[in-house]
Structures are given as C-alpha cells and as structure tokens.
C-alpha positions in Angstrom: 0.0 0.0 0.0 1.2 3.5 -0.8 2.2 5.7 2.1 1.2 9.3 2.9 4.4 11.2 3.7 4.4 14.7 5.2 7.7 16.1 4.1 7.9 19.6 5.5 10.2 22.3 6.9 9.6 23.4 10.5 11.0 25.7 13.1 12.3 24.3 16.4 9.0 25.4 18.0 6.8 23.6 15.4 5.8 26.2 12.9 5.9 25.7 9.1 5.3 29.3 8.2 4.7 32.7 9.7 1.2 34.0 10.6 1.1 35.6 7.1 2.2 32.3 5.4 5.7 33.5 4.8 8.6 31.0 5.1 11.5 33.0 3.8 13.1 33.0 7.3 14.3 29.5 6.8 17.1 30.0 4.3 17.4 27.3 1.7 21.2 27.0 1.2 23.5 25.0 3.4 25.1 21.7 3.9 21.7 20.0 3.9 20.6 21.3 0.5 22.5 18.9 -1.8 21.7 15.8 0.1 18.0 16.5 0.5 17.9 17.6 -3.2 19.3 14.2 -4.1 17.0 12.3 -1.8 13.8 14.2 -2.6 14.1 15.3 -6.2 10.3 15.1 -6.8 9.7 17.9 -4.3 11.6 20.4 -6.3 9.2 22.8 -8.3 9.4 22.5 -12.0 10.8 26.0 -12.4 13.9 25.0 -10.4 14.4 21.5 -11.5 16.3 22.2 -14.7 18.4 25.0 -13.2 19.4 22.6 -10.4 20.0 19.7 -12.7 17.4 17.5 -11.0 16.8 14.1 -12.5 13.3 14.2 -14.1 12.4 10.6 -13.0 10.1 10.2 -10.0 11.8 7.7 -7.7 9.7 7.5 -4.6 6.7 10.0 -4.9 4.2 10.3 -7.8 1.4 12.3 -6.1 1.4 15.7 -4.3 -1.4 17.0 -2.1 -1.8 20.7 -1.2 -4.3 22.8 0.7 -5.6 25.9 -1.1 -3.4 28.2 1.0 -0.2 26.3 0.1 -1.2 26.1 -3.5 -1.9 29.9 -3.8 1.7 30.7 -2.8 2.8 29.6 -6.3 -0.4 30.8 -7.9 0.4 34.4 -6.7 3.7 34.1 -8.7 1.9 32.9 -11.8 2.8 29.2 -11.3 -0.4 27.2 -11.9 1.3 23.8 -11.4 4.7 23.7 -9.6 4.7 19.9 -9.8 3.6 18.8 -13.3 5.8 15.7 -13.0 3.4 14.5 -10.2 -0.3 13.9 -9.9 -1.4 17.1 -8.3 -4.4 17.5 -6.0 -5.5 20.7 -4.3 -8.0 20.5 -1.5 -10.4 23.4 -1.3 -14.0 24.0 -0.5 -14.0 27.5 -2.0 -12.1 27.2 -5.4 -14.7 26.4 -8.1 -12.3 25.7 -11.0 -8.7 24.7 -11.4 -6.4 27.3 -13.0 -4.5 24.4 -14.6 -5.9 21.3 -16.3 -3.2 19.2 -14.7 -4.2 20.2 -11.1 -7.3 18.4 -9.8 -9.4 20.2 -7.2 -10.9 18.1 -4.4 -13.8 19.7 -2.6 -14.8 16.6 -0.7 -13.5 14.9 2.4 -9.6 14.9 2.3 -9.4 11.7 4.5 -11.6 9.7 2.1 -9.6 10.9 -0.9 -6.3 9.9 0.7 -7.7 6.5 1.6 -8.7 6.1 -2.0 -5.3 7.2 -3.3 -3.5 4.8 -0.9 -5.4 1.8 -2.4 -4.2 2.6 -5.9 -0.9 1.3 -7.3 2.0 3.7 -7.6 4.6 5.4 -5.6 4.1 7.3 -2.3 2.0 10.4 -1.8 3.5 13.6 -0.6 1.6 16.0 1.7 3.2 19.2 0.7 1.2 21.5 2.9 -0.4 23.3 4.5 -1.0 23.4 8.1 -4.8 23.0 8.1 -4.8 20.1 5.6 -2.1 18.4 7.7 -4.3 18.8 10.7 -7.2 17.1 8.9 -5.0 14.3 7.4 -3.0 13.6 10.6 -4.6 10.2 11.2 -3.6 9.1 7.7 0.0 10.2 7.8 2.3 7.2 7.7 5.7 9.1 7.9 6.8 12.5 8.9 10.0 13.8 7.1 10.8 17.0 9.0 13.5 19.5 8.2 13.9 21.3 11.6 15.6 24.6 11.0 17.5 26.3 13.9 14.9 29.0 14.1 12.4 29.8 16.8 9.4 31.7 15.4 7.2 32.1 18.4 4.0 32.1 16.4 2.7 31.1 13.0 1.2 28.2 11.2 1.8 25.0 13.2 2.7 21.6 11.7 -0.9 20.5 12.3 -3.2 23.5 12.3 -6.6 23.1 13.8 -6.0 19.5 14.8 -7.7 18.4 18.0 -5.8 16.9 20.9 -5.3 13.2 20.1 -1.8 12.0 20.8 -0.4 9.7 18.1 2.9 7.9 18.4 5.7 8.0 15.8 9.0 6.2 16.0 12.2 7.9 14.8 13.5 5.9 11.9 16.6 7.9 11.0 18.0 11.4 11.6 20.9 13.6 10.7 22.3 16.8 12.1 23.9 19.0 9.5 26.8 21.5 10.2 24.5 24.3 9.2 22.2 23.5 12.2 19.4 21.8 10.3 18.2 18.6 11.9 16.5 16.1 9.6 14.3 13.4 11.1 12.1 10.7 9.6 9.4 9.4 11.9 7.2 6.4 11.2 3.8 5.9 12.6 3.8 3.1 15.2 
C-alpha cells in the first residue's frame, strides 16, 4: 500500500510558516541542501528542476497534495502547477475551478480521498502543505519527514493547524544533524 508522507520544513517550535504564510526566514542553502535535493528530487518545483540539474524521473513519490493556501503561494507568482511531474491534488471547498488542467481540485473529504489514493498502485504520496490540511489528514500520515531549522518563530502556522488533541505515536526511523544547524528526522507511525 502507498504511504502518505508529510515532508515539511519546521522551526524548532513547530511552525511551518509565519502568521502571514511567509517562510523566507528558513534559508534554503546550506550543507543539507544537496543531500535533500538528491533524496527528494520530486519535491523540487518545475521552475527550479532544470536549473538545479534534477533528474526528471520520479523515484519515490508520484502524487502531491496541497491545501488551497499552500497552492496559492505559487499561484500568486503565476505558477499554476509547480509539480507537473506529479499527480497534483489541491483541496479546497472555496475554489470552483482549477487554473491548470493538470491540477485536480478536491472539494470533498480529504481523508476519504487519501484512503482512495492509498489503495491505488503507484509510488508514495507527498503531503506538501499546508497546516490545516495536515491537521485534517494527521490520522492518515504514515511518515513525517521533517527538516527542523535552527529557528524559533514564536507564532505562525503550526505543523498541524486546527488539529484536535489526540496523541499519536511516531518512532524515529533515521535522523541527521547538519553542520549548518538543520536537523532532519524521519518518523514512522507506530
């Protein structure tokens, strides 16, 4: 069965973005950049893939899920599909039509859609963001792949926005601390 992987950047205090949705405080360059680029090539947006010399083949992920807010970050820059190399789903109850024929809007229950996708054959499914969608899909997440930046934000969009209190156990599967201060941890649901 396919896995739902939440691959995301976070601050030390658990925020994926500022209150306004900004995430430019992370910094993207450093020792970790090349290794994560090699390990997660599918997560590189199309406009950066060629410039970075990213292999066009999908190795471990073939589907991306985004909430409306996360999707609109690229849309504001004129990018209607940052991941045309992946099956691309955007979850929204307010968008009435997709600005790109290769991006499928889902207005129904995200949990039901993810359960349907997991039953299909293929590679794993990447939950790209955002906070609210992650909160809804938390019971379906099989693995957390978290880039923890050495930043404390104090407030913002949490890893799991709007989620109710319901402790769920994950087991660290692997981790690495980079010289630039980033800690990368993969957690598997127990």
